[in-house]
C-alpha atoms as an extended CHARMM CRD file, in Angstrom:
* protein
*
       187  EXT
         1         1  MET       CA            -36.5540000000       63.6960000000      168.5050000000  PROA      1               0.0000000000
         2         2  ILE       CA            -35.9230000000       67.3910000000      168.0120000000  PROA      2               0.0000000000
         3         3  ILE       CA            -38.2630000000       70.0230000000      169.3930000000  PROA      3               0.0000000000
         4         4  TYR       CA            -38.3290000000       73.2140000000      167.3650000000  PROA      4               0.0000000000
         5         5  LEU       CA            -39.4230000000       76.0130000000      169.6680000000  PROA      5               0.0000000000
         6         6  ILE       CA            -40.5910000000       79.3970000000      168.3800000000  PROA      6               0.0000000000
         7         7  GLU       CA            -41.3190000000       82.0270000000      171.0130000000  PROA      7               0.0000000000
         8         8  ASP       CA            -40.7350000000       85.7770000000      170.7660000000  PROA      8               0.0000000000
         9         9  ASP       CA            -40.9410000000       86.4680000000      174.5320000000  PROA      9               0.0000000000
        10        10  PRO       CA            -37.3470000000       86.0050000000      175.8390000000  PROA      10              0.0000000000
        11        11  SER       CA            -38.4040000000       85.0200000000      179.3770000000  PROA      11              0.0000000000
        12        12  GLN       CA            -40.9800000000       82.5100000000      178.1010000000  PROA      12              0.0000000000
        13        13  LEU       CA            -38.4350000000       81.1010000000      175.6400000000  PROA      13              0.0000000000
        14        14  GLU       CA            -35.8220000000       80.6820000000      178.3780000000  PROA      14              0.0000000000
        15        15  SER       CA            -38.3560000000       79.0640000000      180.7180000000  PROA      15              0.0000000000
        16        16  LEU       CA            -39.5030000000       76.5700000000      178.0830000000  PROA      16              0.0000000000
        17        17  GLU       CA            -35.9300000000       75.7930000000      177.0210000000  PROA      17              0.0000000000
        18        18  SER       CA            -34.9550000000       75.1010000000      180.6520000000  PROA      18              0.0000000000
        19        19  LEU       CA            -37.9210000000       72.8040000000      181.2140000000  PROA      19              0.0000000000
        20        20  LEU       CA            -37.4730000000       70.8860000000      177.9700000000  PROA      20              0.0000000000
        21        21  ASN       CA            -33.7050000000       70.5610000000      178.4210000000  PROA      21              0.0000000000
        22        22  PHE       CA            -34.2940000000       69.2770000000      181.9540000000  PROA      22              0.0000000000
        23        23  LYS       CA            -36.6630000000       66.6690000000      180.5070000000  PROA      23              0.0000000000
        24        24  GLY       CA            -33.9040000000       65.5770000000      178.1070000000  PROA      24              0.0000000000
        25        25  TYR       CA            -35.2400000000       66.9350000000      174.8260000000  PROA      25              0.0000000000
        26        26  VAL       CA            -33.0440000000       68.3410000000      172.0630000000  PROA      26              0.0000000000
        27        27  ILE       CA            -34.2060000000       71.9130000000      171.4650000000  PROA      27              0.0000000000
        28        28  LYS       CA            -33.6760000000       74.2810000000      168.5530000000  PROA      28              0.0000000000
        29        29  SER       CA            -35.0570000000       77.7060000000      169.4160000000  PROA      29              0.0000000000
        30        30  TYR       CA            -36.1500000000       80.6220000000      167.2580000000  PROA      30              0.0000000000
        31        31  LYS       CA            -37.5040000000       84.0620000000      168.1300000000  PROA      31              0.0000000000
        32        32  ASN       CA            -39.5840000000       84.3820000000      164.9720000000  PROA      32              0.0000000000
        33        33  ALA       CA            -41.1570000000       82.3320000000      162.1900000000  PROA      33              0.0000000000
        34        34  LYS       CA            -38.9120000000       83.7530000000      159.4580000000  PROA      34              0.0000000000
        35        35  ASP       CA            -35.7310000000       82.3770000000      161.0270000000  PROA      35              0.0000000000
        36        36  PHE       CA            -37.3600000000       78.9820000000      161.4510000000  PROA      36              0.0000000000
        37        37  LEU       CA            -38.6550000000       78.9540000000      157.8560000000  PROA      37              0.0000000000
        38        38  ASN       CA            -35.1420000000       79.8220000000      156.6410000000  PROA      38              0.0000000000
        39        39  THR       CA            -33.8000000000       76.6550000000      158.2400000000  PROA      39              0.0000000000
        40        40  LYS       CA            -32.2290000000       74.7350000000      155.3650000000  PROA      40              0.0000000000
        41        41  ASN       CA            -33.1320000000       71.2970000000      156.6590000000  PROA      41              0.0000000000
        42        42  ILE       CA            -35.8730000000       70.6650000000      159.1730000000  PROA      42              0.0000000000
        43        43  GLU       CA            -34.6490000000       67.4640000000      160.7290000000  PROA      43              0.0000000000
        44        44  ARG       CA            -36.9570000000       64.5460000000      161.3520000000  PROA      44              0.0000000000
        45        45  PRO       CA            -38.2180000000       63.1360000000      163.6040000000  PROA      45              0.0000000000
        46        46  SER       CA            -39.2750000000       66.4180000000      165.1680000000  PROA      46              0.0000000000
        47        47  ILE       CA            -42.1280000000       68.4300000000      166.5920000000  PROA      47              0.0000000000
        48        48  LEU       CA            -42.8590000000       72.1440000000      166.6420000000  PROA      48              0.0000000000
        49        49  ILE       CA            -43.9710000000       74.2100000000      169.6150000000  PROA      49              0.0000000000
        50        50  SER       CA            -44.9120000000       77.6880000000      168.4760000000  PROA      50              0.0000000000
        51        51  ASP       CA            -46.4550000000       80.7790000000      169.9620000000  PROA      51              0.0000000000
        52        52  VAL       CA            -49.5430000000       81.8100000000      168.0390000000  PROA      52              0.0000000000
        53        53  HSD       CA            -48.6260000000       85.5120000000      168.0260000000  PROA      53              0.0000000000
        54        54  LEU       CA            -45.2100000000       86.0510000000      166.4900000000  PROA      54              0.0000000000
        55        55  PRO       CA            -43.8070000000       89.3350000000      165.2030000000  PROA      55              0.0000000000
        56        56  ASP       CA            -43.6830000000       88.2500000000      161.5620000000  PROA      56              0.0000000000
        57        57  HSD       CA            -46.3780000000       85.5390000000      161.1630000000  PROA      57              0.0000000000
        58        58  SER       CA            -49.1240000000       83.9840000000      163.1830000000  PROA      58              0.0000000000
        59        59  GLY       CA            -48.3280000000       80.4660000000      164.3020000000  PROA      59              0.0000000000
        60        60  VAL       CA            -51.3150000000       79.2670000000      162.2870000000  PROA      60              0.0000000000
        61        61  GLN       CA            -49.9010000000       80.9370000000      159.1340000000  PROA      61              0.0000000000
        62        62  LEU       CA            -46.5250000000       79.3300000000      159.8810000000  PROA      62              0.0000000000
        63        63  HSD       CA            -48.1360000000       75.9020000000      160.1510000000  PROA      63              0.0000000000
        64        64  LYS       CA            -50.0070000000       76.4710000000      156.8800000000  PROA      64              0.0000000000
        65        65  GLU       CA            -46.7300000000       77.4670000000      155.1750000000  PROA      65              0.0000000000
        66        66  LEU       CA            -45.0650000000       74.2840000000      156.4370000000  PROA      66              0.0000000000
        67        67  LEU       CA            -47.9070000000       72.1670000000      155.0840000000  PROA      67              0.0000000000
        68        68  THR       CA            -47.6630000000       73.9910000000      151.7280000000  PROA      68              0.0000000000
        69        69  ARG       CA            -43.9720000000       73.0400000000      151.6440000000  PROA      69              0.0000000000
        70        70  GLY       CA            -44.8480000000       69.3930000000      152.3510000000  PROA      70              0.0000000000
        71        71  ILE       CA            -43.5200000000       69.5190000000      155.9190000000  PROA      71              0.0000000000
        72        72  ASP       CA            -46.1080000000       67.8400000000      158.0940000000  PROA      72              0.0000000000
        73        73  ILE       CA            -44.6320000000       67.7710000000      161.5840000000  PROA      73              0.0000000000
        74        74  PRO       CA            -46.7510000000       67.6490000000      164.7350000000  PROA      74              0.0000000000
        75        75  VAL       CA            -47.4770000000       71.1460000000      166.0910000000  PROA      75              0.0000000000
        76        76  ILE       CA            -48.3300000000       72.4000000000      169.5590000000  PROA      76              0.0000000000
        77        77  PHE       CA            -49.5110000000       75.9960000000      169.7810000000  PROA      77              0.0000000000
        78        78  ILE       CA            -49.1450000000       78.1670000000      172.8630000000  PROA      78              0.0000000000
        79        79  SER       CA            -50.7830000000       81.5390000000      173.2090000000  PROA      79              0.0000000000
        80        80  GLY       CA            -51.2670000000       84.3030000000      175.7180000000  PROA      80              0.0000000000
        81        81  GLU       CA            -54.1570000000       85.7510000000      173.7940000000  PROA      81              0.0000000000
        82        82  SER       CA            -55.9230000000       84.1790000000      170.8970000000  PROA      82              0.0000000000
        83        83  THR       CA            -59.3040000000       84.0470000000      169.3200000000  PROA      83              0.0000000000
        84        84  ILE       CA            -61.5740000000       81.0550000000      169.2040000000  PROA      84              0.0000000000
        85        85  GLN       CA            -61.2290000000       81.1640000000      165.4130000000  PROA      85              0.0000000000
        86        86  GLN       CA            -57.4300000000       80.8660000000      165.6710000000  PROA      86              0.0000000000
        87        87  SER       CA            -57.7160000000       77.7770000000      167.8430000000  PROA      87              0.0000000000
        88        88  ILE       CA            -60.3110000000       76.2660000000      165.4860000000  PROA      88              0.0000000000
        89        89  ASP       CA            -58.0940000000       76.9910000000      162.4530000000  PROA      89              0.0000000000
        90        90  ALA       CA            -55.0950000000       75.4750000000      164.2250000000  PROA      90              0.0000000000
        91        91  MET       CA            -56.9280000000       72.2770000000      165.0550000000  PROA      91              0.0000000000
        92        92  LYS       CA            -58.4130000000       72.0200000000      161.5370000000  PROA      92              0.0000000000
        93        93  GLN       CA            -54.8640000000       72.1640000000      160.1450000000  PROA      93              0.0000000000
        94        94  GLY       CA            -53.9410000000       69.2380000000      162.3740000000  PROA      94              0.0000000000
        95        95  ALA       CA            -52.3790000000       70.8350000000      165.4590000000  PROA      95              0.0000000000
        96        96  ILE       CA            -51.9260000000       68.3290000000      168.2640000000  PROA      96              0.0000000000
        97        97  GLU       CA            -52.5600000000       70.8150000000      171.0620000000  PROA      97              0.0000000000
        98        98  PHE       CA            -53.5280000000       74.4440000000      171.6340000000  PROA      98              0.0000000000
        99        99  LEU       CA            -52.5180000000       75.7260000000      175.0790000000  PROA      99              0.0000000000
       100       100  VAL       CA            -53.4490000000       79.1010000000      176.5250000000  PROA      100             0.0000000000
       101       101  LYS       CA            -50.8620000000       80.8220000000      178.7490000000  PROA      101             0.0000000000
       102       102  PRO       CA            -50.4280000000       80.3290000000      181.5950000000  PROA      102             0.0000000000
       103       103  PHE       CA            -50.7710000000       76.6180000000      180.9240000000  PROA      103             0.0000000000
       104       104  ASP       CA            -50.1320000000       73.6020000000      183.1030000000  PROA      104             0.0000000000
       105       105  ILE       CA            -46.7050000000       72.1020000000      182.3720000000  PROA      105             0.0000000000
       106       106  ASN       CA            -48.2490000000       68.6320000000      182.4600000000  PROA      106             0.0000000000
       107       107  ASP       CA            -50.5880000000       69.6350000000      179.6240000000  PROA      107             0.0000000000
       108       108  LEU       CA            -47.5510000000       70.6600000000      177.5700000000  PROA      108             0.0000000000
       109       109  LEU       CA            -45.6960000000       67.4410000000      178.3990000000  PROA      109             0.0000000000
       110       110  ASN       CA            -48.7720000000       65.3640000000      177.5080000000  PROA      110             0.0000000000
       111       111  GLY       CA            -49.0240000000       67.2620000000      174.2110000000  PROA      111             0.0000000000
       112       112  ILE       CA            -45.3460000000       66.5330000000      173.5450000000  PROA      112             0.0000000000
       113       113  ASP       CA            -45.9030000000       62.8270000000      174.2620000000  PROA      113             0.0000000000
       114       114  ARG       CA            -48.8540000000       62.7230000000      171.8300000000  PROA      114             0.0000000000
       115       115  SER       CA            -46.7940000000       64.6180000000      169.2380000000  PROA      115             0.0000000000
       116       116  ILE       CA            -43.9050000000       62.1830000000      169.5970000000  PROA      116             0.0000000000
       117       117  ASN       CA            -46.3150000000       59.2550000000      169.0950000000  PROA      117             0.0000000000
       118       118  VAL       CA            -47.7560000000       60.8720000000      165.9590000000  PROA      118             0.0000000000
       119       119  GLU       CA            -44.3020000000       61.6590000000      164.5480000000  PROA      119             0.0000000000
       120       120  THR       CA            -42.9810000000       58.1740000000      165.3230000000  PROA      120             0.0000000000
       121       121  LYS       CA            -45.9820000000       56.6010000000      163.5890000000  PROA      121             0.0000000000
       122       122  ARG       CA            -45.4680000000       58.8360000000      160.5180000000  PROA      122             0.0000000000
       123       123  MET       CA            -41.7560000000       58.0680000000      160.3430000000  PROA      123             0.0000000000
       124       124  ASN       CA            -42.3940000000       54.3220000000      160.6340000000  PROA      124             0.0000000000
       125       125  LEU       CA            -45.0400000000       54.4970000000      157.9010000000  PROA      125             0.0000000000
       126       126  ASN       CA            -42.6280000000       56.3600000000      155.6160000000  PROA      126             0.0000000000
       127       127  LEU       CA            -40.0370000000       53.6200000000      156.1270000000  PROA      127             0.0000000000
       128       128  LEU       CA            -42.6020000000       50.9290000000      155.3510000000  PROA      128             0.0000000000
       129       129  LEU       CA            -43.8450000000       52.7640000000      152.2430000000  PROA      129             0.0000000000
       130       130  LYS       CA            -40.3170000000       52.7220000000      150.8170000000  PROA      130             0.0000000000
       131       131  ARG       CA            -40.7080000000       48.9530000000      150.5000000000  PROA      131             0.0000000000
       132       132  LEU       CA            -43.4910000000       49.3540000000      147.9400000000  PROA      132             0.0000000000
       133       133  SER       CA            -43.0020000000       49.4260000000      144.2050000000  PROA      133             0.0000000000
       134       134  PRO       CA            -44.5400000000       52.4030000000      142.3720000000  PROA      134             0.0000000000
       135       135  ARG       CA            -47.5990000000       50.3200000000      141.3780000000  PROA      135             0.0000000000
       136       136  GLU       CA            -47.9750000000       48.9270000000      144.9170000000  PROA      136             0.0000000000
       137       137  ASN       CA            -47.8170000000       52.4820000000      146.2500000000  PROA      137             0.0000000000
       138       138  GLU       CA            -50.5720000000       53.4550000000      143.8370000000  PROA      138             0.0000000000
       139       139  VAL       CA            -52.6930000000       50.5210000000      145.0470000000  PROA      139             0.0000000000
       140       140  TYR       CA            -51.9900000000       51.4850000000      148.6660000000  PROA      140             0.0000000000
       141       141  LYS       CA            -53.2000000000       55.0660000000      148.1040000000  PROA      141             0.0000000000
       142       142  LEU       CA            -56.3810000000       53.8350000000      146.4380000000  PROA      142             0.0000000000
       143       143  LEU       CA            -57.0150000000       51.3160000000      149.2040000000  PROA      143             0.0000000000
       144       144  ILE       CA            -56.7990000000       53.9470000000      151.9240000000  PROA      144             0.0000000000
       145       145  GLU       CA            -59.2660000000       56.0400000000      149.9180000000  PROA      145             0.0000000000
       146       146  GLY       CA            -61.6470000000       53.1090000000      150.3760000000  PROA      146             0.0000000000
       147       147  LEU       CA            -61.7700000000       51.6650000000      146.8560000000  PROA      147             0.0000000000
       148       148  ASN       CA            -62.9250000000       48.0480000000      146.6180000000  PROA      148             0.0000000000
       149       149  ASN       CA            -61.6390000000       45.3510000000      144.2370000000  PROA      149             0.0000000000
       150       150  SER       CA            -63.9710000000       46.1650000000      141.3630000000  PROA      150             0.0000000000
       151       151  GLU       CA            -63.1800000000       49.8920000000      141.6560000000  PROA      151             0.0000000000
       152       152  LEU       CA            -59.4510000000       49.0730000000      141.6620000000  PROA      152             0.0000000000
       153       153  VAL       CA            -59.8860000000       46.9050000000      138.5380000000  PROA      153             0.0000000000
       154       154  SER       CA            -61.6540000000       49.7650000000      136.7790000000  PROA      154             0.0000000000
       155       155  LYS       CA            -59.3190000000       52.5220000000      137.9750000000  PROA      155             0.0000000000
       156       156  LEU       CA            -56.0470000000       50.6690000000      137.2650000000  PROA      156             0.0000000000
       157       157  ASN       CA            -57.1530000000       48.7020000000      134.1910000000  PROA      157             0.0000000000
       158       158  LEU       CA            -55.9070000000       45.4530000000      135.7060000000  PROA      158             0.0000000000
       159       159  SER       CA            -57.4850000000       42.0230000000      136.1250000000  PROA      159             0.0000000000
       160       160  LEU       CA            -59.0290000000       40.9700000000      139.4280000000  PROA      160             0.0000000000
       161       161  PRO       CA            -56.3290000000       38.3330000000      140.1450000000  PROA      161             0.0000000000
       162       162  THR       CA            -53.6320000000       40.9920000000      139.5430000000  PROA      162             0.0000000000
       163       163  ILE       CA            -55.3980000000       43.4460000000      141.8820000000  PROA      163             0.0000000000
       164       164  LYS       CA            -55.6390000000       40.7480000000      144.5510000000  PROA      164             0.0000000000
       165       165  GLN       CA            -51.9290000000       40.0220000000      144.1750000000  PROA      165             0.0000000000
       166       166  TYR       CA            -51.0330000000       43.7190000000      144.5370000000  PROA      166             0.0000000000
       167       167  LYS       CA            -53.2630000000       44.0370000000      147.6080000000  PROA      167             0.0000000000
       168       168  SER       CA            -51.6350000000       40.9880000000      149.1350000000  PROA      168             0.0000000000
       169       169  GLU       CA            -48.1280000000       42.3770000000      148.5080000000  PROA      169             0.0000000000
       170       170  VAL       CA            -49.0430000000       45.8020000000      149.9020000000  PROA      170             0.0000000000
       171       171  MET       CA            -50.3860000000       44.2530000000      153.0830000000  PROA      171             0.0000000000
       172       172  ARG       CA            -47.4190000000       41.8990000000      153.4510000000  PROA      172             0.0000000000
       173       173  LYS       CA            -44.8490000000       44.6810000000      152.9470000000  PROA      173             0.0000000000
       174       174  LEU       CA            -46.6810000000       47.0460000000      155.2990000000  PROA      174             0.0000000000
       175       175  GLU       CA            -46.9840000000       44.2570000000      157.8720000000  PROA      175             0.0000000000
       176       176  VAL       CA            -50.7690000000       44.3580000000      158.2720000000  PROA      176             0.0000000000
       177       177  LYS       CA            -53.3160000000       41.5770000000      158.0930000000  PROA      177             0.0000000000
       178       178  THR       CA            -56.5540000000       43.4720000000      157.4500000000  PROA      178             0.0000000000
       179       179  LEU       CA            -57.7450000000       46.4450000000      155.4210000000  PROA      179             0.0000000000
       180       180  PHE       CA            -58.8070000000       48.0480000000      158.7030000000  PROA      180             0.0000000000
       181       181  GLU       CA            -55.1770000000       47.8970000000      159.9350000000  PROA      181             0.0000000000
       182       182  LEU       CA            -53.9740000000       49.2210000000      156.5790000000  PROA      182             0.0000000000
       183       183  ILE       CA            -56.2650000000       52.2230000000      156.7400000000  PROA      183             0.0000000000
       184       184  GLY       CA            -55.2690000000       52.7460000000      160.3800000000  PROA      184             0.0000000000
       185       185  LEU       CA            -51.6140000000       53.0900000000      159.3590000000  PROA      185             0.0000000000
       186       186  SER       CA            -52.3600000000       56.3010000000      157.5130000000  PROA      186             0.0000000000
       187       187  LYS       CA            -54.3990000000       57.9530000000      160.2980000000  PROA      187             0.0000000000
């Protein structure tokens, strides 16, 4: 698990690097969003810890840019001064945590643990989804949208027995026994 750390305050960056290195994490540090966004390959599994106020972007804008690029890694925001709207926007975009400086180290470590769990779940799901054929993947996406058998028949122009067979294969390959578990995989 790689932790990408973006912090423009040199003393704060050094302090966080020391703590995270001590805890055994692999850290890749940046002083601004531009350098991070210019990274050729954002390795996975990973998480991002970013200051909200950076010289070239806000952390929230950075997160939005990552999502636009299809990079959905867990994000923890840290901020010395931020607005309520910034924290709301960050959480709406899916941030795992929003910590206000000075924050309790245990809050950061708990946020990292939650982020690691989210990233691990996403990576495992991606591996499982590679088992599906293109049609099974289509059925999977429709199932997690909540479509029932008759809606699947109509949407895919397939017979009910064929739909049932696809559903059965999707569930077998994704190693779930119920639709509830299947939907839970994608959350």
